[in-house]
PLY file of the C-alpha trace (Angstrom):
ply
format ascii 1.0
element vertex 112
property float x
property float y
property float z
element edge 111
property int vertex1
property int vertex2
end_header
6.68 -7.19 9.99
10.01 -5.35 9.65
10.84 -7.35 6.50
7.43 -6.47 5.03
7.87 -2.76 5.74
11.39 -2.88 4.29
10.04 -4.56 1.15
7.25 -1.99 0.83
9.72 0.90 1.14
10.89 0.45 -2.45
8.79 1.86 -5.30
9.72 -0.89 -7.75
8.65 -3.57 -5.28
5.35 -1.75 -4.70
4.84 -1.71 -8.48
5.47 -5.46 -8.59
2.87 -5.97 -5.86
0.37 -3.80 -7.73
0.82 -5.93 -10.85
0.54 -9.17 -8.86
-2.57 -7.84 -7.12
-4.31 -8.00 -10.50
-2.86 -11.28 -11.76
0.06 -13.72 -11.36
3.04 -12.98 -13.61
6.42 -14.30 -14.64
9.65 -12.46 -13.87
9.86 -11.57 -17.57
6.39 -10.01 -17.55
7.30 -8.04 -14.44
10.58 -6.90 -16.00
8.68 -5.52 -18.99
6.59 -3.36 -16.64
9.57 -1.91 -14.76
12.34 0.43 -15.95
15.05 -1.83 -14.52
17.08 -4.77 -15.84
15.89 -8.31 -15.26
18.56 -9.08 -12.63
17.20 -6.14 -10.62
13.68 -7.53 -10.91
14.96 -10.88 -9.66
16.54 -9.19 -6.62
13.27 -7.38 -5.88
11.35 -10.65 -6.18
13.77 -12.30 -3.76
13.15 -9.53 -1.18
9.39 -9.89 -1.67
9.59 -13.69 -1.30
11.71 -13.44 1.85
9.18 -10.99 3.33
6.40 -13.48 2.55
4.64 -11.09 0.15
4.86 -13.29 -2.94
4.70 -16.99 -3.72
6.39 -18.64 -6.66
5.39 -21.83 -8.44
7.11 -23.65 -11.26
5.22 -24.35 -14.51
7.48 -26.15 -16.96
10.36 -23.69 -17.56
8.53 -20.69 -16.10
8.27 -19.37 -12.58
4.92 -17.78 -11.85
4.77 -15.20 -9.05
1.58 -14.37 -7.14
0.68 -12.04 -4.31
0.33 -13.30 -0.73
-1.92 -10.75 1.01
-1.55 -12.13 4.56
1.50 -10.02 5.50
-0.34 -6.92 4.26
-3.23 -7.76 6.59
-0.76 -7.75 9.49
0.51 -4.30 8.47
-3.07 -3.08 8.06
-3.90 -4.31 11.56
-0.85 -2.49 12.95
-1.87 0.69 11.12
-5.41 0.42 12.51
-4.48 2.20 15.75
-2.92 5.06 13.80
-5.90 5.19 11.46
-8.21 5.52 14.49
-6.02 8.29 15.90
-6.19 10.26 12.66
-9.91 9.64 12.28
-10.52 11.09 15.74
-8.43 14.14 14.84
-10.20 14.58 11.52
-13.59 14.28 13.24
-12.53 16.99 15.70
-11.36 19.19 12.83
-14.68 18.67 11.05
-16.53 19.71 14.23
-14.43 22.86 14.55
-14.97 23.78 10.88
-18.71 23.27 11.29
-18.70 25.48 14.41
-16.81 28.17 12.49
-19.32 28.10 9.63
-22.22 28.28 12.07
-20.65 31.23 13.90
-20.03 33.00 10.58
-23.68 32.51 9.54
-24.85 33.77 12.92
-22.73 36.95 12.57
-24.15 37.57 9.09
-27.71 37.20 10.41
-27.00 39.72 13.21
-25.44 42.21 10.74
-28.49 42.12 8.46
0 1
1 2
2 3
3 4
4 5
5 6
6 7
7 8
8 9
9 10
10 11
11 12
12 13
13 14
14 15
15 16
16 17
17 18
18 19
19 20
20 21
21 22
22 23
23 24
24 25
25 26
26 27
27 28
28 29
29 30
30 31
31 32
32 33
33 34
34 35
35 36
36 37
37 38
38 39
39 40
40 41
41 42
42 43
43 44
44 45
45 46
46 47
47 48
48 49
49 50
50 51
51 52
52 53
53 54
54 55
55 56
56 57
57 58
58 59
59 60
60 61
61 62
62 63
63 64
64 65
65 66
66 67
67 68
68 69
69 70
70 71
71 72
72 73
73 74
74 75
75 76
76 77
77 78
78 79
79 80
80 81
81 82
82 83
83 84
84 85
85 86
86 87
87 88
88 89
89 90
90 91
91 92
92 93
93 94
94 95
95 96
96 97
97 98
98 99
99 100
100 101
101 102
102 103
103 104
104 105
105 106
106 107
107 108
108 109
109 110
110 111
């Protein structure tokens, strides 16, 4: 999972994954979507391949890259515990806000 998190840390690589989420693409198509030179795109694709986030297949002279979502599922599972922690805290905050609104309404009723 460390390789996946390292790969996700870069904005250009996240952009590549967003493009590949919608459809497979060649390195040239990906290079057109990024503000970096093609050799840089190739380096990013290598990092993504090594992390298991993309697959590549050969079609004649072209290499077609596609997203592999399985490593993202592993990260999502890992984040699940943190998501639950934050959800509990947000639920508690919601309860406190609701109590504050109720107390404010009660004070207004008493004042009238």
